[in-house]
Structures are given as C-alpha cells and as structure tokens.
N, C-alpha and C positions, 0 to 999 in steps of 0.2 A: 414395599418401593414402587416411585410413582416416577413414567418418565418425561415429567412436566416438570419447570425449574420453578424454585421453590419462588417463593411472593415476594416479589421485593430482586430476583434477584435476579439479571441480563440475562439471557440466552448469547449462543454466538447470535451473528448478524445476519440480515438472510440476506438469500447470495441478489448481487449486481449481475441485472443480464448481459451477456454479454463477456460475464466474467469466468473463465474458469474454475471449475467445481473445488471447491477448499482457498479458493485464493484471494484474499482481502479485496472490497473494491481499491485500496491506495496502499499502494507501499511503506507510506508512513511508518516507522516506528520509532516518534515520540522524541527524538534522538536528534536535531534540529543541526548542522551547521553548517557555514559554506562561511566560516572563519577565511581562510586561504585560499579559495578559488570558488565562482558557479557552480559548482557541483556538492549534492546535501553530503554529507557521512554518512547521515545516520541511514538512506532512502538511497542515496545514487541519479539522486532527481536533480537535473538542472532549477535555478531559482528561478526559470521561465516556466519550468514544466510542473513546479512544485505553485507555483502561482494561479495556472491556467489549465490544473487539474480537473478541477469539475466543469469545466467548459469544456473540455476535449472528449471529440468521438472515443469509442465504443475500441474502431482500428489503429487507434492516435497511444492508446494508453497500451494494450497487448505490445505494439513499437515498441513504449520504453519499459512496460517487462521484461517483453522480451535481449534488451537491450543491458536492464539493470542485472537482471539474471545474472548472465554470459558474464558481467563484469563483477559476482560473490556480490548483489545485493538486493537484498537489504538487509544490513546488518545487525542483527539483535544480540544482543544480552543473555549466554544460558546458563 
C-alpha cells in the first residue's frame, strides 16, 4: 500500500501560508445563501467578505475566521 494518492484523485489542498494547519483558506461550505440578510447561512461571512475574500490580507481573513468560528460557523452538513 502506497502513501501516494491514486492517479486522477486529488489529495488535500496544500496549506495556504498564514493559515493555521488543517484550516482551509476559505470557510466556504458551498451552502451559499444570503436570502434574508447580508450574512451567508453556510459560512457566516458577509456579502462583502465573500466578494473580497481573495484580495483580503491574511490578517483580515484571520479576524473573519475568529468571528465566524465564535458564532458557530461554518455550518457543514454531517
């Protein structure tokens, strides 16, 4: 048995510099909904945070992560 992933099967995404180990770069859980307010019901980010995520600094992203984790996000189906 090999530690290498099977051909054609993607392994875990590489860690993004500045993010804690094991945490994805984005809190997105592909359950996008801002139907009733400006906060996504899946990840807990505001519409502006979602729109600007790729251009936010690591420090700004960390502040968002701290807030959404404290609020019980991201909400993944288990």
